[in-house]
N, C-alpha and C positions, 0 to 999 in steps of 0.2 A: 184684825188689822194690827200691825206691829207698832211699838212705841214710835219708831222712826217714821211712821206714816200718819201720826197725829199732828194736827196743825198747831202751830204756835198760837195763832189767833183763830178762834172758832168762827168769828163773825167776819173777819176781813183779812186780806193779805197785806203785808208791809207795802207802803207806798214806794215805788221805784223812783230813782232820780230822773229828772228831765234829760232829754238826749244831750243837751249841751253840757250838763253836769257829768253825764256818763263819759263824754269825750274828754273832759278835763281830768276825770279820775283815771281814764285809760292812759292819758299822756303822763300824768304824775307817776303812776305805778310803773309804766313802761320805761320811763327815764331812769328811775331808781333800779329797776330790774336789769336794764342794759348795763348800768355802771357796775352792779354787783357781779354779773356774770362775765363782764370784761375782765374784772380783777381776777376772777377764778380761772378764766381761760388762759391768760397770758403765762401763768405758771406752767401749764401744760405745754405751751408752744416753746418755752425756753427751758424745758426739762433737761435737755442735754447739756446746755451751758451751766445751769444751776447744779447739776450733778457733778460736773467737773470741778466747780469752784468750792462746793460745800462737802462733797464726798469724794475727794481725789483718790484714784486707784489706778494702778498700772495694769490690772486685769481687764481684758476687753469686756465691755458691756456692764461692768459692775457699777460704775458711776451712774449710768442711765437707769439701771435697775433700782439703785438707791433713791434716785430722784423720783422715780415713779412710785416707789414705796411711800415716800413722803406725800406724794399726790394722794395716795390711798388714805393716809392719816387724816386728811381733810374730810374724808367720807366716814371714817370710823368715829369721828367726834360728832357727826350729824345727829345720831340718836340722842346724845346728851343735850345738844341744842334744841332738839324737838321736845325733850322732857321739860326743859326750862321755858322755851318760848311758846310751845303749843298751848299749855294751860294759860299762859299770859294772854294769848289771843282770845281764849274763851272767857277769861275773867275781866280783862281790861280793854279788849277790843282788838280788831284786826289791824287798825292803824298804828297802834302802839308798837306792835312787833315790827312793822315795816320801817319805822324810824330807827329802832335799835339795830336791826340787821344791817341796814345800809351804812350806818355810822361805823359799826364794829368792823365790817368787811373792809371799808375804805382805809381806816387807820392801820389795820394789819398789813394791807397790801403796800401802803407807803413805807412802813417800817421794813418790810422785806426788801424793798428796793434800796434801802440804806444800809443793810446788814453787811459788815465786813466778811470776807471769805475765810475759809479754813486756814489759808496761809497767813492771815493776819492775827486771828484770835484763837486758832486751834479748835478744839472740840466744842467750844462755846458756840461756834458758828452753826453747825448742824443742829445743836440742841435748841438754839433760838429759832431757827427756821422751822423745826418740828412744832415748837410751841405756838408760833404764829399761824402755821397751817392748821393746827388743832382748833384755834379760836376762829379762824376763817370758816372751818367746817361747821362749827356751831352756829355761826351767823347764817350760812347757807341752809342749815337745817331748819331755820325758821322762815327764810325768805321765799322759797319756791311755793310751798303750800300756802303761806299767808298772802302772798301777792295773788296767787290764783284764786283763793277764797274771796279776797277783797273784790277783785274785778268781776268774778262770776256772780257773786251775791248782789252786785250793783247792776247787773245787766238784765234786760228783759228776758223772760223765760224762753222765748223762741230764738234768742241769739246768744245763748250761754257758751256754746262751743266757739262761736266767732269771737266772743270776748276772751275766752281762754287762749285763743291764738295770739292775743296781744302779748301774753307772757312768754309763750314759746317763740314767737316771732322776734321780740326784742332780745331774748336770750340768744337766738340765732344770729341776730345782727351784732350782738356783742362778740360772739365767737368769730364772726366774719371780720369785724373791725380789728379784733385781736390778731387774726390771721394776716390781715392786710398790714397791720403795724409790724408784725414779726417779719413778713416778707420784705417790707421796705427796709427795715433795719438790716436784715440778712443780705439784701442786695446792695445797699448803699454803704455798708461798713465792711472793713476787713474783719477776718476772724478774730484778730487781736483786739480790735476796737470793740467788737460785739461782746467779747469776753470781759474786757476791762471795764466798760461802762455802758455800752449800748443796750444790753438787756434790762438795765435798771430804769431806763427812761420811762417806759409805760407804767411801771410800778409806782414811781414817784409822782408823776403828773396826775395819777388817779385821785389824788387828794382834792383836786379842783372839782372833779365830777362828784366826789363825796359831798362836798359843801353844797353844791347845787341840788343834789338829790335829797339831802336832809331838809333843806329849806322848802322844797316843793312838797315833800310828804308831810311836813308839819302843818301845811295849809288844808290837808284833807279832812273831811268828816268821816264818820264810820259808815258801815254799810247799813241799808235799811233792815236787812235780816238780823244783824247784830243788835240794832237799836230796839227792834221788837223783842228780841230775846231778853234784853235787859229789863224791859217792862214786865215780861212774863216771870222772870226770876224774882223781881221785886214783889209780885203778887202771889208768889209761891205756887204757881200753876204748873211748873215743870215736873215731869216724871223721868226717872233715869231709864235710858235704853236697856233692854234686856241683855244679859251676857251673850246669848246666842246671836243677837243682832250685831253686837260689837265684834264678836269673833268672825262672823262672816264678812263684815266690812273690812276688818283688818287683813284677813287672808286674801281677799280680792284685791285690796290695795297693794299688798306686798307683791302680788303677781304682776299687775299692770305696771307698777313702778319699777320692778326688776327688769321687765321687758324693755321699758323705756330707758332706764339708766344704763344697762349694759350696752345696748345698741348705740345710745347717744355717745358714750365715752369711747367706744370703739371708733365711731365716726368722727367725733370732734377732736379727741386727744390722741388716740393711738394711731389713726390712719397716716397722719403726716410723718410721725416718727417711724412708722413701718416702711413708708416709701423711701425714707432716707437710710435707715439702718439695715433693712433687709433687701430692698429692691435696688438701692444704690443711687437713687436720684439726688441731685444737689438739693440742699435744704430749701433754697429759694424756689426751685421748680416744684417741689412737693407742696410748699405752702400756696403757690399760685393755683395749682390743680385743685387743692382742697378748697380754695376760695371760690372757684367756679361752682363746685357742688354746694357750698354754703349759700351762695346767691340763690340757687334754685330752692334749697331748703327754706330760706326765708320767704320766698315768693309763694310757695305752696301752702304755708301755714294757714293764712286766712281762707284760702280755698278749701282746705280740709275742714276748717271750722264751719264754713257755710254748708258743705256737704253733710257734715255730721248733724247739723241743726235740721237738715231736711230728712235724712234717712236713719239717724240714730248713732249710737256709740258702739254697740256690740259687734255689728257686722264689720265695721271698719277696723276695730282693734283685732278681731280674730283674723282678718285678712292680713294685717301687718305681722302678727305673730306667725302665721303660716308662711308668709313671704320670707321672713327672716330665717325661719327654720330651713326652708328649701334653698334659699339663695346665698346663705353664708359662705359655703365652700366656693361656688362659682364667683362670688365677689372677690374673695381672696385670690383665686386663680387669675382673675383679670388684673388685679393689682400687681401680682407678682410677675405678670407677663412682661412688664417694662414698657409695653406699648401705650403711648399717650392716649390714643382713642379708647382703648379698652379700660385704662385706668379711669378716665373721665366717666365712661359708661357705668363702671362699677360704683363709683362714688355717687353718681346721680341716682341710680337704683337704690343704693343704700340710704341716701339722704331723704328720699321720698318716703320710704318705709319708716325711717326714724321720725320724720315729721308727723306721721299719723300717730305713732305711739306717744309723741310729745303732747299734741293737742288733746288726745284722749286722756292722758294722764292728768292734766290740769283740770279738765271739766269733771272727770270722774272723782277726783279727790273731793270735790264739792258734793256731787250727787249721791255718793254711796254712804255718806255719813249724815246723821241728824245734826241739826244746827247747834245743839247744846254741847256736843263734844267734837265738833267738826275740826276746829283748829288743832286740838290735841291728837285726835285720831288720825287725821290726814298727815300731820307732821311725823308722827311715830311710824305709821305704816310705810310711808314714802321713804323716810330716811333710813329705816332699818334695812329696807331692800337695797338702797344705794350703798349703805355701809358694808353690807355683807356680800353683795354680788357685783354691783356696778363699780364702786371705787377701786376694788382690786383688779378689775378687768384688764386695764392696760398693763399692769404689772404681770398678771397671769399670762397674757398674750406674749409679752417679751420673754418671760421665764420659760414658756413652752417651746419657743423657738430656740432659746439657748440650750435647753435640755435635749431637744430632738434634732435640731438642725433643719427642720421642715418649716418653710416659710408659710405654708398653708395651714399649719396646725392651730393657729388662733381661731379659725373658723369653728373648731370643735366646741369650744366654750360657748360661743355665740349660739351655735345650733342647739346645744343641750339646754341652755337657759330658755331660749325661745320656744322649744318644743314643750318643756315642762309648763311654762306659763300659758301656752296655748291650751293645754289640757285642763289646767286649773280654771282658766277663764271660760272655756267652753262649758264647764260643769256649773260654775258658781256665779258668773256675771250675768245679771238680768239686763234688759234694756232700761236705761235710766233717763232717757231724753225727756220724758214727761213727768219725772219726779217733781214733787213740790219741795224745793230746797228750803222753804221756810218752816218745814216741819221739824219739831224738836225730837 
């Protein structure tokens, strides 16, 4: 038996919170998670406007590419955030990280909304934008894994994936609300108004949600698994996981996080920009079509969680990896057809496959790591995958089209990542549904 399979408590398992307390924890974590991902999402939705204001260029597509490159900066800083916030979660508790991340994210978002453009302060504008995006990325580097660990560690063992869907579902709602906000602003304002001040509105008002989220998260207790871990640490009963166990957990995490991250940001961030810049749809039309798919994405998250709690994680995740490998090119072909029915069908297929990878990502981040290194290991594995493969995804997609002129070529990157992840997961991912997550 591996170290990761030894129980923290040989005589008893940590006491789980009552159902009412679990619901309160889910609401508290969900609200903060919603706010943080709304902040991160709106940058992607206004990437074109931000690019023109902060990276002005007369060359076609250069401003958009620059803005998407800054979007990627938010991912490159995630591993640094994981290095700082992951150990904090293992030493000081999961709750502590949740307060830091939501506060830092909200402040940076508000400041971005107040930044003067390049025309007002010159090169300082893009430098400040990059710095703020860097800090935002650090905060998100701790948020996703910490929120997932908190809610899953607090859930009954037979409802862990359902609990994980709270994180993915509220993130989906945040992106949906961000899309809805962007669509309203794009429809209700002229291009001049949107560029002058309209894009700033959701950035600035997020400070209100930040205050609410910090207040709610301060009221939380920590998870029963972490509280038991503290007792075992105090009694010196913990043993370090073996290097082989750490290595396997990290590689597996990198694979399922890469699958999730690349597909998510193709679906969430890149798709609406592609429909505008490559397909030629009006921005408001593209946003409304993406909103339809996001509604379905949000609805299926808890259903996927329930299904996974019944049949396991491995089958569902391999199905999604295979589906993304096979369907990437047909999805882009349908998007590029310009036919509304085909576009919606493509986005719905895409959204369901992405939802599976999302729920599996959150629950597996908890189940593949022992409790004593869970916050650190999950944060590092997840965020390295997103920094190296997912964050640059929208930029790579746009750059591939610019280099080849082929609107279907972004499918190549999605297919390659999905196929490699499928092989790795097929070989290395065991079924974890019945794992004891209280084991150290």
